[in-house]
MIDOSE-1310 file (N, C-alpha, C; in nm, 2 decimals, decimal comma, always signed):
residues 273
mhfn	+12,28/+11,38/+8,94/+12,32/+11,36/+9,07/+12,37/+11,49/+9,14; +12,32/+11,51/+9,26/+12,35/+11,64/+9,33/+12,43/+11,60/+9,45; +12,53/+11,68/+9,48/+12,62/+11,66/+9,59/+12,59/+11,78/+9,69; +12,57/+11,74/+9,81/+12,54/+11,84/+9,91/+12,66/+11,86/+10,01
fdft	+12,72/+11,97/+10,01/+12,83/+12,00/+10,10/+12,79/+12,09/+10,21; +12,81/+12,04/+10,33/+12,76/+12,12/+10,45/+12,88/+12,21/+10,50; +12,96/+12,25/+10,41/+13,08/+12,34/+10,46/+13,06/+12,48/+10,40; +13,08/+12,57/+10,49/+13,07/+12,71/+10,44/+13,21/+12,75/+10,38
avqv	+13,20/+12,87/+10,32/+13,33/+12,92/+10,26/+13,44/+12,95/+10,36; +13,40/+12,99/+10,48/+13,49/+13,02/+10,59/+13,56/+12,88/+10,63; +13,48/+12,78/+10,64/+13,53/+12,65/+10,68/+13,63/+12,59/+10,58; +13,59/+12,60/+10,45/+13,68/+12,55/+10,34/+13,81/+12,63/+10,34
lwtl	+13,80/+12,76/+10,35/+13,92/+12,84/+10,35/+14,01/+12,81/+10,47; +13,95/+12,79/+10,59/+14,03/+12,76/+10,71/+14,10/+12,63/+10,69; +14,03/+12,53/+10,64/+14,09/+12,40/+10,62/+14,21/+12,41/+10,52; +14,19/+12,47/+10,41/+14,29/+12,49/+10,31/+14,41/+12,57/+10,36
tfaa	+14,38/+12,67/+10,43/+14,49/+12,75/+10,49/+14,57/+12,68/+10,59; +14,50/+12,60/+10,68/+14,57/+12,53/+10,78/+14,66/+12,42/+10,72; +14,60/+12,35/+10,61/+14,68/+12,25/+10,54/+14,80/+12,31/+10,47; +14,78/+12,43/+10,41/+14,90/+12,49/+10,35/+15,01/+12,53/+10,45
hlvl	+14,97/+12,58/+10,57/+15,07/+12,60/+10,67/+15,15/+12,48/+10,71; +15,08/+12,37/+10,72/+15,15/+12,24/+10,75/+15,25/+12,20/+10,64; +15,20/+12,22/+10,52/+15,29/+12,18/+10,41/+15,41/+12,28/+10,40; +15,39/+12,41/+10,43/+15,50/+12,50/+10,43/+15,60/+12,47/+10,54
lvvl	+15,55/+12,43/+10,65/+15,64/+12,39/+10,76/+15,72/+12,27/+10,72; +15,66/+12,18/+10,66/+15,73/+12,06/+10,61/+15,84/+12,10/+10,51; +15,81/+12,19/+10,42/+15,91/+12,24/+10,32/+16,02/+12,31/+10,40; +15,99/+12,39/+10,49/+16,10/+12,47/+10,57/+16,19/+12,37/+10,64
mgre	+16,13/+12,26/+10,69/+16,22/+12,17/+10,76/+16,29/+12,08/+10,67; +16,22/+12,02/+10,57/+16,28/+11,93/+10,48/+16,38/+11,99/+10,39; +16,37/+12,11/+10,35/+16,46/+12,18/+10,26/+16,57/+12,26/+10,34; +16,56/+12,25/+10,47/+16,66/+12,31/+10,56/+16,66/+12,46/+10,54
rirr	+16,54/+12,52/+10,54/+16,53/+12,67/+10,53/+16,52/+12,73/+10,67; +16,50/+12,65/+10,78/+16,48/+12,71/+10,91/+16,60/+12,78/+10,96; +16,72/+12,72/+10,93/+16,84/+12,78/+10,98/+16,87/+12,91/+10,92; +16,82/+12,94/+10,80/+16,84/+13,07/+10,74/+16,73/+13,17/+10,77
fpwf	+16,61/+13,12/+10,79/+16,50/+13,21/+10,82/+16,43/+13,16/+10,95; +16,49/+13,17/+11,06/+16,43/+13,13/+11,19/+16,31/+13,21/+11,23; +16,32/+13,34/+11,22/+16,20/+13,42/+11,26/+16,08/+13,41/+11,17; +16,11/+13,39/+11,04/+16,00/+13,37/+10,94/+15,93/+13,23/+10,98
ttgi	+16,01/+13,13/+11,01/+15,95/+13,00/+11,05/+15,87/+13,02/+11,18; +15,93/+13,09/+11,27/+15,85/+13,11/+11,40/+15,72/+13,18/+11,37; +15,72/+13,28/+11,28/+15,59/+13,34/+11,25/+15,49/+13,25/+11,19; +15,54/+13,16/+11,10/+15,45/+13,06/+11,04/+15,39/+12,97/+11,15
vlvt	+15,48/+12,93/+11,24/+15,43/+12,84/+11,35/+15,32/+12,91/+11,43; +15,35/+13,04/+11,46/+15,25/+13,11/+11,55/+15,11/+13,13/+11,47; +15,12/+13,16/+11,35/+14,99/+13,17/+11,27/+14,92/+13,04/+11,27; +15,00/+12,93/+11,25/+14,93/+12,79/+11,25/+14,87/+12,77/+11,39
lrll	+14,94/+12,81/+11,50/+14,89/+12,79/+11,63/+14,76/+12,87/+11,65; +14,76/+12,99/+11,60/+14,64/+13,07/+11,61/+14,52/+13,01/+11,54; +14,55/+12,96/+11,42/+14,44/+12,89/+11,34/+14,39/+12,77/+11,42; +14,48/+12,69/+11,48/+14,43/+12,57/+11,55/+14,36/+12,61/+11,68
tsrl	+14,40/+12,71/+11,75/+14,33/+12,74/+11,88/+14,20/+12,80/+11,85; +14,19/+12,88/+11,74/+14,06/+12,94/+11,70/+13,95/+12,83/+11,67; +14,00/+12,72/+11,62/+13,91/+12,61/+11,58/+13,88/+12,52/+11,71; +13,98/+12,50/+11,79/+13,96/+12,41/+11,90/+13,89/+12,47/+12,03
lygr	+13,92/+12,60/+12,05/+13,88/+12,67/+12,17/+13,75/+12,75/+12,16; +13,72/+12,79/+12,03/+13,60/+12,88/+12,01/+13,47/+12,81/+12,06; +13,40/+12,88/+12,15/+13,28/+12,83/+12,21/+13,30/+12,73/+12,32; +13,42/+12,70/+12,36/+13,45/+12,60/+12,47/+13,50/+12,67/+12,59
lpql	+13,54/+12,80/+12,58/+13,59/+12,87/+12,70/+13,51/+13,00/+12,72; +13,51/+13,05/+12,84/+13,45/+13,18/+12,86/+13,50/+13,29/+12,77; +13,41/+13,38/+12,73/+13,45/+13,48/+12,63/+13,57/+13,56/+12,67; +13,58/+13,60/+12,80/+13,69/+13,68/+12,85/+13,82/+13,60/+12,84
tlsg	+13,82/+13,48/+12,88/+13,94/+13,39/+12,87/+13,98/+13,37/+12,72; +13,88/+13,34/+12,64/+13,91/+13,32/+12,50/+13,97/+13,45/+12,43; +13,91/+13,56/+12,47/+13,97/+13,69/+12,41/+14,11/+13,72/+12,46; +14,14/+13,68/+12,59/+14,27/+13,70/+12,64/+14,37/+13,62/+12,56
ifii	+14,34/+13,49/+12,54/+14,43/+13,40/+12,46/+14,46/+13,46/+12,32; +14,35/+13,50/+12,25/+14,37/+13,54/+12,12/+14,45/+13,67/+12,11; +14,42/+13,76/+12,21/+14,49/+13,89/+12,21/+14,64/+13,87/+12,24; +14,67/+13,79/+12,33/+14,81/+13,76/+12,36/+14,88/+13,70/+12,24
ladv	+14,82/+13,61/+12,17/+14,88/+13,55/+12,05/+14,90/+13,66/+11,95; +14,80/+13,75/+11,94/+14,81/+13,86/+11,84/+14,93/+13,95/+11,87; +14,95/+13,98/+12,00/+15,06/+14,06/+12,04/+15,19/+14,00/+12,00; +15,21/+13,87/+12,04/+15,33/+13,80/+12,01/+15,35/+13,79/+11,86
tavi	+15,25/+13,76/+11,78/+15,26/+13,75/+11,64/+15,31/+13,88/+11,58; +15,26/+14,00/+11,63/+15,30/+14,13/+11,58/+15,44/+14,15/+11,61; +15,49/+14,12/+11,72/+15,63/+14,14/+11,76/+15,72/+14,05/+11,66; +15,68/+13,92/+11,64/+15,75/+13,84/+11,55/+15,75/+13,89/+11,41
allv	+15,64/+13,95/+11,37/+15,64/+14,01/+11,23/+15,74/+14,12/+11,22; +15,76/+14,20/+11,32/+15,87/+14,30/+11,32/+16,01/+14,24/+11,31; +16,03/+14,13/+11,38/+16,15/+14,06/+11,38/+16,18/+14,00/+11,24; +16,07/+13,95/+11,18/+16,08/+13,90/+11,04/+16,13/+14,01/+10,94
vlem	+16,07/+14,13/+10,96/+16,11/+14,24/+10,87/+16,26/+14,27/+10,89; +16,31/+14,27/+11,02/+16,45/+14,29/+11,04/+16,54/+14,17/+10,98; +16,49/+14,05/+11,00/+16,56/+13,93/+10,94/+16,57/+13,94/+10,79; +16,46/+13,98/+10,72/+16,47/+13,99/+10,58/+16,56/+14,11/+10,53
arra	+16,56/+14,22/+10,61/+16,64/+14,33/+10,58/+16,79/+14,29/+10,59; +16,82/+14,22/+10,69/+16,96/+14,17/+10,71/+17,01/+14,08/+10,60; +16,92/+13,99/+10,56/+16,95/+13,89/+10,46/+16,96/+13,96/+10,32; +16,88/+14,07/+10,30/+16,89/+14,13/+10,17/+17,00/+14,23/+10,16
fgrv	+17,02/+14,31/+10,27/+17,12/+14,42/+10,26/+17,23/+14,41/+10,37; +17,27/+14,29/+10,39/+17,37/+14,27/+10,50/+17,51/+14,32/+10,46; +17,53/+14,35/+10,33/+17,66/+14,39/+10,28/+17,67/+14,54/+10,27; +17,57/+14,62/+10,30/+17,58/+14,76/+10,29/+17,65/+14,82/+10,41
shrv	+17,69/+14,94/+10,40/+17,77/+15,00/+10,51/+17,67/+15,04/+10,62; +17,73/+15,06/+10,74/+17,65/+15,10/+10,86/+17,58/+15,23/+10,84; +17,65/+15,32/+10,76/+17,59/+15,45/+10,74/+17,46/+15,44/+10,66; +17,46/+15,36/+10,56/+17,34/+15,33/+10,48/+17,23/+15,27/+10,56
wiaw	+17,28/+15,17/+10,64/+17,18/+15,10/+10,73/+17,11/+15,20/+10,82; +17,18/+15,29/+10,88/+17,12/+15,38/+10,98/+17,03/+15,48/+10,90; +17,07/+15,52/+10,78/+16,99/+15,61/+10,71/+16,85/+15,55/+10,67; +16,86/+15,43/+10,62/+16,73/+15,37/+10,58/+16,65/+15,33/+10,70
ilvl	+16,71/+15,30/+10,81/+16,63/+15,27/+10,93/+16,56/+15,39/+10,98; +16,62/+15,51/+10,97/+16,56/+15,63/+11,01/+16,44/+15,67/+10,91; +16,46/+15,64/+10,78/+16,36/+15,67/+10,68/+16,24/+15,58/+10,71; +16,26/+15,45/+10,73/+16,15/+15,36/+10,75/+16,08/+15,38/+10,88
aflg	+16,16/+15,42/+10,98/+16,10/+15,45/+11,11/+16,01/+15,58/+11,10; +16,05/+15,68/+11,03/+15,97/+15,80/+11,01/+15,84/+15,76/+10,93; +15,86/+15,68/+10,83/+15,74/+15,64/+10,75/+15,64/+15,56/+10,84; +15,69/+15,47/+10,92/+15,60/+15,39/+11,01/+15,54/+15,48/+11,11
avvl	+15,61/+15,58/+11,16/+15,55/+15,67/+11,26/+15,44/+15,76/+11,20; +15,46/+15,80/+11,08/+15,36/+15,88/+11,01/+15,23/+15,80/+10,99; +15,25/+15,68/+10,94/+15,13/+15,59/+10,92/+15,06/+15,56/+11,05; +15,13/+15,53/+11,15/+15,07/+15,50/+11,28/+14,99/+15,62/+11,33
akwg	+15,05/+15,74/+11,31/+14,98/+15,86/+11,36/+14,85/+15,89/+11,29; +14,85/+15,87/+11,15/+14,74/+15,91/+11,07/+14,64/+15,80/+11,05; +14,68/+15,67/+11,06/+14,59/+15,56/+11,03/+14,52/+15,51/+11,16; +14,39/+15,51/+11,15/+14,31/+15,45/+11,26/+14,28/+15,56/+11,37
vwpa	+14,22/+15,51/+11,47/+14,18/+15,60/+11,58/+14,26/+15,57/+11,71; +14,32/+15,67/+11,77/+14,39/+15,65/+11,90/+14,30/+15,69/+12,01; +14,30/+15,62/+12,12/+14,21/+15,66/+12,23/+14,27/+15,78/+12,30; +14,17/+15,86/+12,36/+14,21/+15,98/+12,44/+14,30/+15,93/+12,56
wesi	+14,40/+16,02/+12,59/+14,50/+15,99/+12,69/+14,43/+15,96/+12,83; +14,32/+16,04/+12,86/+14,25/+16,03/+12,99/+14,17/+15,90/+12,99; +14,14/+15,84/+12,88/+14,06/+15,72/+12,88/+14,14/+15,59/+12,90; +14,28/+15,60/+12,89/+14,36/+15,49/+12,91/+14,36/+15,44/+13,05
afdt	+14,33/+15,32/+13,08/+14,33/+15,26/+13,21/+14,37/+15,11/+13,21; +14,42/+15,07/+13,32/+14,46/+14,93/+13,34/+14,40/+14,87/+13,47; +14,29/+14,93/+13,52/+14,24/+14,89/+13,64/+14,14/+14,77/+13,64; +14,10/+14,73/+13,52/+14,01/+14,62/+13,50/+14,06/+14,53/+13,39
plar	+14,02/+14,40/+13,40/+14,07/+14,31/+13,29/+14,03/+14,35/+13,15; +13,91/+14,40/+13,14/+13,86/+14,45/+13,01/+13,95/+14,57/+12,96; +13,99/+14,66/+13,05/+14,07/+14,77/+13,01/+14,21/+14,72/+12,97; +14,26/+14,62/+13,04/+14,40/+14,57/+13,00/+14,39/+14,50/+12,87
lgmm	+14,28/+14,42/+12,85/+14,27/+14,35/+12,72/+14,25/+14,45/+12,60; +14,18/+14,56/+12,63/+14,17/+14,66/+12,53/+14,30/+14,72/+12,49; +14,38/+14,75/+12,59/+14,51/+14,81/+12,56/+14,60/+14,71/+12,48; +14,60/+14,59/+12,52/+14,68/+14,48/+12,46/+14,63/+14,47/+12,31
qlva	+14,50/+14,47/+12,29/+14,45/+14,46/+12,15/+14,49/+14,58/+12,07; +14,49/+14,70/+12,13/+14,54/+14,82/+12,06/+14,69/+14,81/+12,02; +14,77/+14,75/+12,11/+14,91/+14,73/+12,08/+14,93/+14,64/+11,97; +14,85/+14,53/+11,97/+14,86/+14,43/+11,86/+14,82/+14,49/+11,73
qklg	+14,71/+14,57/+11,73/+14,67/+14,64/+11,60/+14,77/+14,73/+11,55; +14,83/+14,82/+11,64/+14,93/+14,92/+11,59/+15,06/+14,85/+11,55; +15,10/+14,75/+11,63/+15,23/+14,68/+11,59/+15,21/+14,60/+11,46; +15,09/+14,54/+11,44/+15,06/+14,48/+11,31/+15,06/+14,57/+11,20
llad	+15,00/+14,69/+11,22/+15,00/+14,79/+11,11/+15,14/+14,84/+11,08; +15,22/+14,86/+11,18/+15,36/+14,90/+11,16/+15,44/+14,79/+11,08; +15,42/+14,66/+11,12/+15,48/+14,56/+11,05/+15,44/+14,55/+10,90; +15,31/+14,57/+10,88/+15,26/+14,57/+10,74/+15,33/+14,68/+10,65
vlti	+15,33/+14,80/+10,71/+15,39/+14,91/+10,64/+15,54/+14,89/+10,61; +15,61/+14,85/+10,71/+15,76/+14,82/+10,70/+15,78/+14,71/+10,60; +15,70/+14,61/+10,60/+15,71/+14,50/+10,51/+15,70/+14,54/+10,36; +15,59/+14,62/+10,34/+15,57/+14,67/+10,20/+15,69/+14,76/+10,16
alal	+15,73/+14,85/+10,24/+15,84/+14,94/+10,21/+15,97/+14,86/+10,18; +16,00/+14,76/+10,27/+16,12/+14,68/+10,25/+16,11/+14,60/+10,12; +16,00/+14,54/+10,09/+15,98/+14,47/+9,97/+16,01/+14,55/+9,85; +15,96/+14,68/+9,85/+15,99/+14,77/+9,74/+16,13/+14,80/+9,72
lvvl	+16,20/+14,81/+9,84/+16,35/+14,84/+9,83/+16,42/+14,72/+9,77; +16,38/+14,60/+9,82/+16,45/+14,48/+9,77/+16,42/+14,45/+9,62; +16,30/+14,48/+9,57/+16,27/+14,47/+9,43/+16,35/+14,57/+9,35; +16,37/+14,69/+9,40/+16,45/+14,79/+9,33/+16,60/+14,77/+9,33
fgrr	+16,65/+14,74/+9,45/+16,79/+14,74/+9,47/+16,85/+14,60/+9,52; +16,76/+14,50/+9,54/+16,81/+14,38/+9,59/+16,91/+14,30/+9,50; +16,89/+14,31/+9,37/+16,98/+14,24/+9,28/+17,12/+14,28/+9,30; +17,15/+14,41/+9,33/+17,28/+14,46/+9,34/+17,35/+14,40/+9,46
ygag	+17,28/+14,35/+9,56/+17,34/+14,30/+9,68/+17,31/+14,15/+9,70; +17,28/+14,08/+9,59/+17,26/+13,93/+9,60/+17,12/+13,89/+9,64; +17,02/+13,98/+9,63/+16,88/+13,94/+9,67/+16,79/+13,96/+9,55; +16,83/+13,90/+9,43/+16,76/+13,92/+9,31/+16,62/+13,85/+9,31
wrsh	+16,56/+13,84/+9,19/+16,43/+13,79/+9,17/+16,42/+13,64/+9,22; +16,52/+13,56/+9,19/+16,51/+13,42/+9,23/+16,56/+13,39/+9,37; +16,60/+13,49/+9,44/+16,64/+13,46/+9,58/+16,53/+13,44/+9,67; +16,55/+13,36/+9,77/+16,44/+13,33/+9,87/+16,40/+13,45/+9,95
vqqi	+16,49/+13,54/+9,97/+16,46/+13,66/+10,05/+16,36/+13,75/+9,97; +16,38/+13,77/+9,84/+16,29/+13,85/+9,77/+16,15/+13,78/+9,75; +16,16/+13,65/+9,73/+16,03/+13,57/+9,71/+15,95/+13,57/+9,84; +16,01/+13,56/+9,95/+15,94/+13,57/+10,08/+15,88/+13,71/+10,10
ligl	+15,96/+13,81/+10,07/+15,91/+13,95/+10,09/+15,80/+13,98/+9,99; +15,80/+13,93/+9,87/+15,69/+13,95/+9,78/+15,56/+13,89/+9,84; +15,57/+13,77/+9,89/+15,46/+13,71/+9,96/+15,41/+13,79/+10,08; +15,50/+13,83/+10,16/+15,47/+13,91/+10,28/+15,40/+14,04/+10,24
stas	+15,46/+14,11/+10,15/+15,40/+14,24/+10,11/+15,27/+14,23/+10,04; +15,25/+14,12/+9,96/+15,12/+14,09/+9,90/+15,01/+14,07/+10,01; +15,05/+13,99/+10,11/+14,95/+13,96/+10,22/+14,93/+14,09/+10,30; +15,03/+14,17/+10,32/+15,01/+14,30/+10,39/+14,92/+14,40/+10,31
laql	+14,94/+14,41/+10,18/+14,86/+14,49/+10,10/+14,72/+14,45/+10,10; +14,69/+14,32/+10,09/+14,56/+14,27/+10,10/+14,49/+14,30/+10,23; +14,57/+14,28/+10,34/+14,52/+14,31/+10,47/+14,48/+14,45/+10,49; +14,57/+14,54/+10,45/+14,54/+14,69/+10,46/+14,42/+14,73/+10,37
aaqt	+14,41/+14,67/+10,25/+14,30/+14,70/+10,16/+14,17/+14,66/+10,22; +14,17/+14,54/+10,28/+14,04/+14,49/+10,34/+14,00/+14,58/+10,46; +14,10/+14,62/+10,54/+14,07/+14,71/+10,65/+14,02/+14,84/+10,61; +14,08/+14,90/+10,50/+14,05/+15,03/+10,45/+13,90/+15,03/+10,39
iwqv	+13,88/+14,93/+10,31/+13,74/+14,92/+10,25/+13,64/+14,90/+10,36; +13,66/+14,82/+10,46/+13,56/+14,80/+10,56/+13,54/+14,93/+10,64; +13,65/+15,00/+10,67/+13,63/+15,13/+10,74/+13,55/+15,23/+10,66; +13,57/+15,23/+10,53/+13,49/+15,32/+10,45/+13,34/+15,28/+10,45
itkt	+13,32/+15,15/+10,44/+13,18/+15,10/+10,45/+13,11/+15,13/+10,58; +13,18/+15,11/+10,69/+13,12/+15,14/+10,82/+13,10/+15,29/+10,84; +13,18/+15,38/+10,78/+13,16/+15,52/+10,80/+13,05/+15,58/+10,71; +13,03/+15,52/+10,59/+12,93/+15,57/+10,50/+12,80/+15,50/+10,50
aaph	+12,80/+15,37/+10,54/+12,67/+15,29/+10,54/+12,59/+15,33/+10,65; +12,46/+15,34/+10,63/+12,36/+15,37/+10,73/+12,24/+15,29/+10,71; +12,24/+15,16/+10,75/+12,13/+15,07/+10,73/+12,00/+15,12/+10,80; +11,89/+15,10/+10,73/+11,76/+15,14/+10,78/+11,67/+15,02/+10,81
smae	+11,72/+14,91/+10,78/+11,64/+14,79/+10,80/+11,73/+14,67/+10,83; +11,68/+14,56/+10,87/+11,76/+14,44/+10,90/+11,81/+14,38/+10,77; +11,74/+14,40/+10,66/+11,79/+14,34/+10,53/+11,91/+14,42/+10,49; +11,91/+14,55/+10,50/+12,03/+14,63/+10,47/+12,15/+14,60/+10,56
yeri	+12,12/+14,58/+10,69/+12,23/+14,54/+10,78/+12,29/+14,41/+10,74; +12,21/+14,31/+10,71/+12,26/+14,18/+10,67/+12,33/+14,18/+10,54; +12,29/+14,27/+10,45/+12,37/+14,29/+10,32/+12,51/+14,34/+10,35; +12,51/+14,44/+10,44/+12,64/+14,50/+10,48/+12,73/+14,39/+10,54
mglr	+12,68/+14,31/+10,63/+12,76/+14,21/+10,70/+12,80/+14,10/+10,60; +12,71/+14,08/+10,50/+12,75/+13,99/+10,39/+12,87/+14,04/+10,31; +12,87/+14,17/+10,29/+12,99/+14,23/+10,22/+13,11/+14,21/+10,30; +13,10/+14,23/+10,43/+13,22/+14,21/+10,52/+13,27/+14,07/+10,51
eklf	+13,18/+13,97/+10,51/+13,23/+13,83/+10,50/+13,30/+13,81/+10,37; +13,24/+13,86/+10,26/+13,30/+13,84/+10,13/+13,44/+13,91/+10,12; +13,45/+14,03/+10,18/+13,57/+14,10/+10,18/+13,68/+14,03/+10,25; +13,65/+13,98/+10,37/+13,76/+13,91/+10,44/+13,78/+13,77/+10,39
nans	+13,69/+13,71/+10,32/+13,71/+13,58/+10,25/+13,81/+13,60/+10,14; +13,79/+13,72/+10,07/+13,88/+13,75/+9,96/+14,03/+13,77/+10,01; +14,04/+13,83/+10,13/+14,17/+13,85/+10,19/+14,23/+13,71/+10,23; +14,14/+13,62/+10,27/+14,19/+13,49/+10,30/+14,24/+13,41/+10,18
vvyl	+14,17/+13,43/+10,07/+14,21/+13,37/+9,94/+14,35/+13,42/+9,90; +14,37/+13,55/+9,91/+14,50/+13,61/+9,88/+14,61/+13,55/+9,96; +14,58/+13,53/+10,09/+14,68/+13,48/+10,18/+14,71/+13,33/+10,15; +14,61/+13,26/+10,11/+14,62/+13,12/+10,07/+14,71/+13,11/+9,95
lvli	+14,69/+13,20/+9,85/+14,78/+13,20/+9,73/+14,92/+13,23/+9,77; +14,94/+13,32/+9,87/+15,08/+13,35/+9,92/+15,14/+13,23/+9,98; +15,07/+13,15/+10,05/+15,12/+13,03/+10,11/+15,17/+12,93/+10,00; +15,09/+12,92/+9,90/+15,12/+12,83/+9,79/+15,25/+12,88/+9,72
wwiv	+15,26/+13,02/+9,70/+15,38/+13,08/+9,64/+15,50/+13,04/+9,72; +15,49/+13,06/+9,86/+15,61/+13,02/+9,94/+15,64/+12,88/+9,93; +15,54/+12,79/+9,93/+15,57/+12,65/+9,92/+15,65/+12,61/+9,80; +15,61/+12,67/+9,68/+15,68/+12,64/+9,56/+15,82/+12,70/+9,56
clwi	+15,83/+12,83/+9,60/+15,96/+12,90/+9,59/+16,06/+12,84/+9,69; +16,02/+12,81/+9,81/+16,11/+12,76/+9,91/+16,15/+12,62/+9,88; +16,07/+12,55/+9,81/+16,11/+12,41/+9,77/+16,22/+12,41/+9,67; +16,23/+12,51/+9,58/+16,33/+12,52/+9,48/+16,45/+12,59/+9,53
depa	+16,57/+12,54/+9,51/+16,69/+12,60/+9,55/+16,72/+12,73/+9,48; +16,79/+12,82/+9,54/+16,83/+12,94/+9,48/+16,94/+12,91/+9,38; +16,96/+12,99/+9,28/+17,07/+12,97/+9,18/+17,20/+12,96/+9,25; +17,23/+13,04/+9,35/+17,36/+13,04/+9,42/+17,38/+12,92/+9,51
tapa	+17,27/+12,84/+9,54/+17,28/+12,73/+9,62/+17,24/+12,60/+9,54; +17,29/+12,59/+9,42/+17,26/+12,47/+9,34/+17,31/+12,35/+9,41; +17,26/+12,23/+9,37/+17,30/+12,10/+9,43/+17,45/+12,08/+9,43; +17,50/+12,02/+9,52/+17,64/+12,00/+9,54/+17,70/+11,92/+9,42
avat	+17,62/+11,84/+9,35/+17,67/+11,76/+9,25/+17,72/+11,84/+9,13; +17,67/+11,96/+9,11/+17,72/+12,05/+9,01/+17,86/+12,09/+9,04; +17,88/+12,14/+9,16/+18,01/+12,18/+9,20/+18,11/+12,06/+9,20; +18,07/+11,94/+9,24/+18,16/+11,83/+9,24/+18,20/+11,79/+9,09
aqqe	+18,10/+11,80/+9,00/+18,13/+11,77/+8,86/+18,23/+11,87/+8,81; +18,22/+12,00/+8,85/+18,31/+12,10/+8,80/+18,45/+12,08/+8,85; +18,46/+12,02/+8,97/+18,59/+12,00/+9,03/+18,66/+11,87/+8,97; +18,57/+11,77/+8,93/+18,63/+11,65/+8,88/+18,67/+11,66/+8,73
tpaa	+18,61/+11,76/+8,66/+18,64/+11,77/+8,52/+18,79/+11,80/+8,49; +18,85/+11,90/+8,56/+18,99/+11,93/+8,53/+19,08/+11,81/+8,56; +19,04/+11,74/+8,67/+19,12/+11,62/+8,71/+19,12/+11,51/+8,61; +19,00/+11,50/+8,55/+18,99/+11,39/+8,45/+19,06/+11,43/+8,32
aelp	+19,07/+11,56/+8,29/+19,14/+11,61/+8,17/+19,29/+11,59/+8,18; +19,35/+11,58/+8,31/+19,49/+11,56/+8,32/+19,53/+11,42/+8,31; +19,44/+11,32/+8,31/+19,48/+11,18/+8,29/+19,53/+11,16/+8,15; +19,64/+11,08/+8,14/+19,70/+11,05/+8,01/+19,60/+10,96/+7,93
pdse	+19,60/+10,97/+7,80/+19,52/+10,89/+7,72/+19,56/+10,74/+7,73; +19,47/+10,65/+7,71/+19,51/+10,51/+7,71/+19,60/+10,48/+7,60; +19,71/+10,41/+7,63/+19,81/+10,37/+7,53/+19,76/+10,25/+7,45; +19,79/+10,25/+7,33/+19,75/+10,14/+7,25/+19,85/+10,03/+7,26
d	+19,80/+9,91/+7,27/+19,90/+9,79/+7,27/+19,96/+9,77/+7,14
């Protein structure tokens, strides 16, 4: 018996990723994690919205309108990603002194500035314009790309700091902060790796026939599908980790039992008749 599935790899990955986002949102609400990680939750909601709009609006709106919606969502998502980095840093290192805070902020800002300056292509100053809708969308897309790159770099750097020093400040291996940052940094590394490999391919590849061009585009699809698989695994990691309570936030029954034990010990033994 043969089964015929009319679904492509992209469609299957989209469905699984969207379902994983919904499950993660249920976990964040059901386990009351939203109060502690509001910006992280907002970021998950925005990514879910982007997935949904890409499925519902693609091919149903004019190309310029559709591009404007996606670029605006990308800009907002990039800003939220930076706020998530700040939220995780405050949760992980909220007890350090202000002097240490300022020092590490300067270090990370310098690192981010160097990466932004060296990574990718910047447009010439004289070519920057806002006089047409296409020019404005182009600048908005550039802002989204650069802010997203900055968020990825800062996320990876912060995750490394938390892995190395987080245990000293209460953000050890089993803390939700470190677990979230491990997932964020893994997704950022996969994203940067996919972009780097594709840039190398586009610079070195010189197709001389349609078959070679189609082979290169097939590599692109496989590359970004692999990136999607990594992100899906990150979502599953978050679902499992955020469902489980941190060691410091064990169920209240344990604390109640510890309080009742001394009281029970003070009761006099039953007298024999």
